[in-house]
N, C-alpha and C positions, 0 to 999 in steps of 0.2 A: 432376733432376739433383739438387734439394734433396734430396728423400725418401732418395736413396741415400745422399749423405754425411751425413745425419743417423743412418739406417742405420748403416752404417760406424760411426760416430762412438759409435753406442750400443753396439753391438756389440763394440768395443774396450774401453768403460768397464765394460760387464758382464763382458766376463772377465776383466779386470784386477782389479775387484772380488772375482771368485771365486776367483781365484789367494791373493790378497791375504788372503783370508778362509781359507783351504786354509793358506796358512803360518801363520797365527796362531792356528789350529785348537787348542783344547783337547786335542781327542779325536787329534791329531797327535802334542800333546808328551806326550799320555797313551801313546801306543804307542812312543812312541822311550823314554820313562821302563822301560816294561813289556821291552822288548830288553834296556838296559841293565841292569834287575834281574834278567833271565831269563841276562846272562853271568856277573853276580855270583853268579846263584845255581848256573850252570853249577863255576862254579871250586871254591865254596865245597864243592858236592858231591863235586867231585874230591878237595879235602883232603882231607875226612870219611869218605867212605865208606870201611868196611874195618873189623875188629875189633880191638877195644884191650885188652891185658893190667892190669888195675887193680890200685894196691895203695893201701890207704886211709893216712893217716896215724896214728890212735891205733887203728885195727881190726886182729883178727888172721885176716883175711880177703881172700879177692883173689875179683876178677869177670872176668866178661869181656863186653864192650860192644859192640855190634855194630848198626853203621849202615849201612842200606842205600839204593840210589839214588834209591828211591821216596818215601824219609822214613819209613820203619819203623826201629824200635829195638827192640833185643831186650838181656836183661841176663839174666846166670846168676851166682848165686854160689856160693861154697865152703861155707860153713855154711847152706844152704838146707833141710839134713836137719836142722838145727837142734841147741841146744846145750842139753841137759837142765836145766831151771832157770835159763836165761839168754835164749835162744833159740829162739822156736815154729816150726817147722815151715812152710817157704813154697815158694809156685810160682816158675816162671821169669816174668820180667817182661818185658811187652809195651807197645810206645809208639809214639811218634813224636817227629820231630825236627826242625827249623827253624833256617836258618841265621839270626842276626841283626845278621853283618856284622864285617868287622875280625877274620876266623877264630874268631871265638864263636858258637857253638850253643846252644842251648836245647831241651831234651828232656823229656818225661813219660813215664812206663810206671805200670802199674798190674800189681799182682799180688794173690794170696789167700794168707793166713796158714789153716793148716790148725786145724780145732778138737782141741783136744787135750784131756785130762781135767785140766787146769791151765788151760787158754784158750779163749776163744772163738773160731770162725774170724772173719776179718774180711777186709778188703779194705786193699792198704796203695798208696799214693800215691807217688812219689818223683820228683822235680822237680829235675832236673840244669839247671847252669850250666858250660860246658867251655870252653875256649880251647885253641885247636890251634897246634900249631909247626909248618908247613911242611918246614922244613929238619932236623929233629931227630924227625917222626914221633911225635912226643910230644903228651897232651894231660893238661889238670890241670885239676882243676874244685872244685866242689861238690855234694853231693847232700841234699836236704833231704826228709825222711820223715815222710807223715802217716797214721795208722790211720782208717777208716773201718767202721762196723756194717756187715752185708752187706744191710740193708735202704736204706742210704744212696747217694746217686749221688756218686762222688768225681770226677765229673769238673764237677761243678756246687758240690758243698757244700764248706766247707771246716770245718777241724779247725787246733787250734794244731800245731805241727810238733812232733813225738817226738822229732825231732836231726838235727843238720846236720853232715856229714862232708866232711874235705877230701880229698883224690884225684889221683894223677899215676898215667898209665899210657902206653904204648909201644905202637905199631902192629904186630899179629902181622903178619908178611909170609911168603912162601914162598920166600924167599931159601936 
Protein backbone atom coordinates (compact mmCIF):
# COMPACT_ATOMS: atom_id res chain seq x y z
CA UNK A 1 0.00 0.00 0.00
CA UNK A 2 2.83 2.38 0.90
CA UNK A 3 4.51 1.59 -2.41
CA UNK A 4 1.30 2.29 -4.33
CA UNK A 5 0.84 5.68 -2.55
CA UNK A 6 4.48 6.55 -3.18
CA UNK A 7 4.12 5.56 -6.85
CA UNK A 8 0.94 7.65 -7.25
CA UNK A 9 2.58 10.63 -5.51
CA UNK A 10 5.68 10.26 -7.73
CA UNK A 11 3.54 10.00 -10.87
CA UNK A 12 1.50 13.10 -9.95
CA UNK A 13 4.68 15.09 -9.21
CA UNK A 14 6.30 13.94 -12.44
CA UNK A 15 3.27 14.90 -14.53
CA UNK A 16 3.01 18.28 -12.80
CA UNK A 17 6.67 19.02 -13.40
CA UNK A 18 6.36 18.06 -17.07
CA UNK A 19 3.34 20.33 -17.49
CA UNK A 20 5.07 23.21 -15.71
CA UNK A 21 8.14 22.70 -17.91
CA UNK A 22 5.87 22.65 -20.96
CA UNK A 23 4.10 25.86 -19.93
CA UNK A 24 7.35 27.76 -19.38
CA UNK A 25 9.23 26.12 -22.25
CA UNK A 26 11.29 28.53 -24.40
CA UNK A 27 10.31 26.50 -27.47
CA UNK A 28 6.63 27.16 -26.78
CA UNK A 29 7.28 30.89 -26.42
CA UNK A 30 9.27 30.81 -29.64
CA UNK A 31 6.48 28.98 -31.48
CA UNK A 32 3.84 31.44 -30.25
CA UNK A 33 6.05 34.35 -31.33
CA UNK A 34 6.45 32.80 -34.77
CA UNK A 35 2.66 32.49 -35.08
CA UNK A 36 2.28 36.16 -34.13
CA UNK A 37 5.01 37.12 -36.58
CA UNK A 38 3.32 34.98 -39.21
CA UNK A 39 0.07 36.91 -38.66
CA UNK A 40 1.95 40.22 -38.92
CA UNK A 41 3.74 38.99 -42.03
CA UNK A 42 0.45 37.97 -43.60
CA UNK A 43 -1.11 41.37 -42.88
CA UNK A 44 1.96 43.15 -44.23
CA UNK A 45 2.01 41.09 -47.41
CA UNK A 46 -1.70 41.77 -47.95
CA UNK A 47 -1.02 45.51 -47.61
CA UNK A 48 2.05 45.59 -49.86
CA UNK A 49 1.58 43.03 -52.65
CA UNK A 50 0.85 44.67 -55.98
CA UNK A 51 2.26 47.15 -58.49
CA UNK A 52 2.81 50.85 -57.77
CA UNK A 53 3.23 53.78 -60.18
CA UNK A 54 6.11 55.87 -58.79
CA UNK A 55 6.90 59.58 -59.16
CA UNK A 56 10.27 60.93 -58.02
CA UNK A 57 10.59 64.29 -56.27
CA UNK A 58 13.59 65.60 -58.25
CA UNK A 59 13.70 63.34 -61.32
CA UNK A 60 11.82 63.46 -64.63
CA UNK A 61 11.34 59.71 -64.61
CA UNK A 62 8.60 57.27 -63.65
CA UNK A 63 8.87 53.73 -62.33
CA UNK A 64 6.73 50.67 -61.76
CA UNK A 65 7.52 48.73 -58.58
CA UNK A 66 6.01 45.26 -58.20
CA UNK A 67 5.91 43.35 -54.90
CA UNK A 68 4.98 39.66 -55.10
CA UNK A 69 3.40 37.50 -52.40
CA UNK A 70 6.56 35.41 -52.02
CA UNK A 71 8.87 38.38 -51.42
CA UNK A 72 10.17 39.03 -54.93
CA UNK A 73 10.50 42.63 -56.05
CA UNK A 74 10.75 44.02 -59.59
CA UNK A 75 11.31 47.56 -60.84
CA UNK A 76 11.27 49.10 -64.30
CA UNK A 77 11.91 52.73 -65.16
CA UNK A 78 10.94 55.10 -67.97
CA UNK A 79 14.58 56.10 -68.66
CA UNK A 80 16.06 52.59 -68.84
CA UNK A 81 16.86 53.21 -72.51
CA UNK A 82 19.20 55.97 -71.37
CA UNK A 83 19.56 59.66 -72.09
CA UNK A 84 22.56 60.45 -74.26
CA UNK A 85 25.29 62.07 -72.20
CA UNK A 86 23.30 61.79 -68.94
CA UNK A 87 22.01 58.29 -68.26
CA UNK A 88 23.59 55.07 -69.49
CA UNK A 89 21.02 52.42 -70.54
CA UNK A 90 20.24 49.86 -67.84
CA UNK A 91 18.21 46.69 -67.34
CA UNK A 92 15.08 45.88 -65.36
CA UNK A 93 15.79 45.50 -61.64
CA UNK A 94 15.07 42.28 -59.75
CA UNK A 95 15.33 41.65 -56.02
CA UNK A 96 13.46 40.94 -52.82
CA UNK A 97 11.55 42.73 -50.08
CA UNK A 98 10.68 42.21 -46.44
CA UNK A 99 8.32 43.71 -43.90
CA UNK A 100 9.91 45.77 -41.14
CA UNK A 101 6.70 46.38 -39.21
CA UNK A 102 4.35 49.35 -38.90
CA UNK A 103 3.55 49.26 -42.65
CA UNK A 104 7.23 49.71 -43.51
CA UNK A 105 9.21 47.63 -45.99
CA UNK A 106 12.80 47.41 -47.10
CA UNK A 107 13.81 46.06 -50.49
CA UNK A 108 16.92 45.60 -52.55
CA UNK A 109 17.27 45.18 -56.30
CA UNK A 110 20.09 44.46 -58.69
CA UNK A 111 20.28 45.56 -62.30
CA UNK A 112 22.94 46.08 -64.95
CA UNK A 113 24.17 49.21 -66.69
CA UNK A 114 24.98 48.32 -70.28
CA UNK A 115 28.41 49.01 -71.69
CA UNK A 116 28.51 51.92 -74.14
CA UNK A 117 31.30 53.77 -75.93
CA UNK A 118 31.22 56.29 -73.04
CA UNK A 119 30.85 53.95 -70.04
CA UNK A 120 31.78 50.47 -68.88
CA UNK A 121 29.12 48.00 -67.87
CA UNK A 122 28.42 47.72 -64.15
CA UNK A 123 26.10 46.28 -61.53
CA UNK A 124 23.60 48.60 -59.88
CA UNK A 125 22.22 48.02 -56.39
CA UNK A 126 19.14 49.96 -55.28
CA UNK A 127 18.16 49.95 -51.60
CA UNK A 128 14.54 50.94 -50.98
CA UNK A 129 12.89 52.06 -47.73
CA UNK A 130 9.12 52.34 -48.13
CA UNK A 131 6.12 53.23 -46.00
CA UNK A 132 2.66 52.14 -47.13
CA UNK A 133 -0.71 53.73 -46.40
CA UNK A 134 -3.48 51.12 -46.45
CA UNK A 135 -6.32 53.66 -46.58
CA UNK A 136 -5.08 55.62 -49.60
CA UNK A 137 -3.21 52.68 -51.23
CA UNK A 138 -0.13 54.86 -51.56
CA UNK A 139 3.55 54.47 -50.83
CA UNK A 140 6.36 56.88 -50.12
CA UNK A 141 10.02 56.32 -49.52
CA UNK A 142 13.62 56.65 -50.58
CA UNK A 143 15.91 54.71 -52.86
CA UNK A 144 19.70 54.76 -52.58
CA UNK A 145 21.73 53.77 -55.63
CA UNK A 146 25.22 52.20 -55.59
CA UNK A 147 27.37 51.11 -58.54
CA UNK A 148 29.75 48.12 -58.63
CA UNK A 149 32.29 46.74 -61.10
CA UNK A 150 31.11 43.64 -62.94
CA UNK A 151 33.67 41.60 -60.99
CA UNK A 152 32.31 42.72 -57.58
CA UNK A 153 29.73 40.99 -55.42
CA UNK A 154 27.04 43.66 -54.84
CA UNK A 155 25.44 41.54 -52.11
CA UNK A 156 28.60 41.50 -49.98
CA UNK A 157 30.73 44.44 -51.12
CA UNK A 158 29.93 48.05 -50.42
CA UNK A 159 30.58 51.30 -52.23
CA UNK A 160 29.56 54.86 -51.43
CA UNK A 161 26.06 55.81 -52.56
CA UNK A 162 25.83 57.57 -55.91
CA UNK A 163 22.50 59.19 -55.05
CA UNK A 164 19.42 58.96 -52.85
CA UNK A 165 16.01 59.90 -54.23
CA UNK A 166 12.65 60.56 -52.59
CA UNK A 167 9.52 59.16 -54.23
CA UNK A 168 5.81 58.61 -53.79
CA UNK A 169 3.39 56.36 -55.59
CA UNK A 170 -0.07 54.92 -56.02
CA UNK A 171 -1.15 51.28 -56.23
CA UNK A 172 -2.21 50.24 -59.74
CA UNK A 173 -5.69 48.68 -59.51
CA UNK A 174 -8.03 47.09 -62.02
CA UNK A 175 -11.06 49.20 -60.97
